[in-house]
N, C-alpha and C positions, 0 to 999 in steps of 0.2 A: 456471563461476565458483565452483570449489570453495573459494576463499578467502573467499567470502561466505556468510553464512547469510541466510535470508529470513524475514520476518514479515508476515503479512496482518493488518492492524488492523481488527477487527470487533467491538470492544467497546462501540460507541456505543449510545445509548438509542433511536435510530431513531424519535423522537417525530413527525417530519413524515411518516413512512411508516405512521402509524396504529399504531405499536407493534410491527409485525412486524419481527423482527431482520433487518437488512439482509443478513446472511450467507445467510439462507434465502429472500430475495426471488427470485422466478423472473423471468428475463429471456429470453424467446424460447426456452424449453425447458431452460435451465440456470440454476442459482442463481448469484447474484453471487459467492458463495464459490467455486463450481466454476470460474467464469470467471477469477477471480483466481489460483486454483491453476494452471490451464492456462497462464496468461500468465507466472507467476513461477517455477514449478518448473524449467523448463529453464534458468533464469538463475542458480540458486544451488545450493550443495552440500547444503543442509539447509533444510527449510521447516517453519514452524509457523504457527499462527493464534492471535491474541489474541481471546478470547471472554468475554462477560460471565458471571457466575455463573448456573448452571442451564442453559446452552446448550452443546451438544456439536456436533462436526462429523461428522455421520453419513456412513458409507461412504467417507470420503476418506482414512482412515489417516494423519491429520495429527496431529502433536504439538500440544497445546493449552496455551497460556500464559494464566494468569489474573493480573489485577492483584492486588498484595498487599493493597490497601485494600478494605474491604467496600463503601465508597461509591464513586460514580462520580467518578473523578478526571481524566477526559479522556484523550485519545490518548497524551500523553506518559507516562502511567503504563504504558500498554501497551508503549511503546518501552522504558521502563526494565526491564520484566519480560523483554522479548525480549533486551535486551543481557545481562541476568543469565544467561539460558538459553544464549545464544551463547557466553558466556565459559566455560561448563562443557563445551562440546563438545570432542571430540577426533577429528581435529585441530582446533585452535582457529582459527576464522576471524579475519580481520583486521577485517571490517566486518559490519554488519547492514543489509540492504536492506529497508526498510519500504514498504508500499503500503497505502492504505485499500481496504477491500473494495468500495467503491461506485464504482470507476472501471472501467467495462467495456471500455475501448479502450486499455488499457495497451500501450506500445510493447514489442515483442519484444526490442529492444536497450537496454532501460532500464538494466540493470546495467552493460553495456559502456560506454555513453555516460557514465553518472555516474562510473564508475571513471576515465575519461579526464580528469575534472575534479578529481581528487585532487591537491593540491599540497603536502601535508604529512601526517604521521601523525595529526594531530588535526583535520583538516579534515572538516566535515560538508558533503556535497555534495547539493543538492536539485535537483529538476526544476522547470522552468517551461515553460508552454505559451502559446499565443496569448492565453489568458484571464488570465495572470498566474502567480504562484508556486504550486507544489504542494509545500509544505514537508514534507509527510509522505510524499512519494515521494522517499526520501532514502537515501543511504549514510551510516551512522553508524559511526565508528570505535569499537571497544570501549573505547577510552580515555575516551570521553565518559561512560561509565556513572557514575562517582562524582560528576561535576559535575551530571549530570541528577538523580541521587538527592538531592543537596543542594538543588537548585532545587525539587524536589517537596516535600522536607521543610520548606522555607521557605514553603510554600503557593503556590508558583508553578504555574501551569496553562497559560498561553498559549504556544503553540509559538513565535510570533514573538519573545516576550520572552526565551525561552531562547536562540534562535538569535542574537539581538542581542548576546549576550555571548560568542559562540563564533566561532572561525575558520570561515568558511563559503565555499562556492563554489556556483555554479549552472550548470546546463546547459539551454539553450533547445531545445525540441523543436518541430518544424514540425507543422502540422496534418496529419491523416490523411484519406484519402479513403474514405468509407463511405456506401453507399447513394446515390451520386451527389452527395454533399455533402462539403465540407471541415469537419472536426470537430476540436476540441481533443482531443488524446489523453488529457487529464486531465479530460474531461467527467465530472462526478460526479452520482450519482443521490441526490437528497435528498428528492424529493417524488414522488407518483404521476404528475404531469405529466412529470417528468424520465424516469421509467421508461417512459412511453408514447412519449416522443420517441426514447429509445434503441431500443425495440422496433421503432419504425417505420424507423429507420436500418438496423437489422440485417436485418429481414425474418424473421418467425417461422417460415417454412416451409423455411428452408435450414439445412443442418448447420453446427454451430459450427466444425468444422475447415475447411470451405470458406470460411466467412466470414472466419476469421483469415487464410487464405491470400490472400484478395482484398484485405484491408485493407493499405494501405501509405501512404507519404508522399504527400501531395497534390501534384499536378503544377501 
């Protein structure tokens, strides 16, 4: 998907994880950031990560995007910074694919499925799973950048409020089979209990590559 750039959103404060940046949280032998890279890199032509001030992406050779504001402005500020970076790439992509760093079971066909939902040059297409919308797992047309910047300049922060004023589409993803259970592919890790649940599903003693190969749509 060379026409798409990718951005992993990892700029949150991680307050419910005890302050440990989610990008660096270990899940069964790999950080959440490494898992997001493994899932997203094959789906895009360029990949970057949005990180908070003072945090880097060790050993991953990833471009790092920072919010322009010094205060925490929420994930849309990371999306805006990612759109600005994508607009400067050559060749210029048509869209930016964003995913939060705390979703360890991202579908391998995320970009392809979302791309099939595009019905116009300005449409923002987001994913939905059995648990509801995953609005930050989305394909953003680069044309959304000025409107998003204006929204943020007007003190807007809520993802849903911005999307309500945009042309949008959604693509519904089925559960995936992991560890003998059916799981929402957009299961997110917000707390230590979520982390423990994900680790139990994965099985800490098995290689990441094998786990990915065994994960697929639930029957």
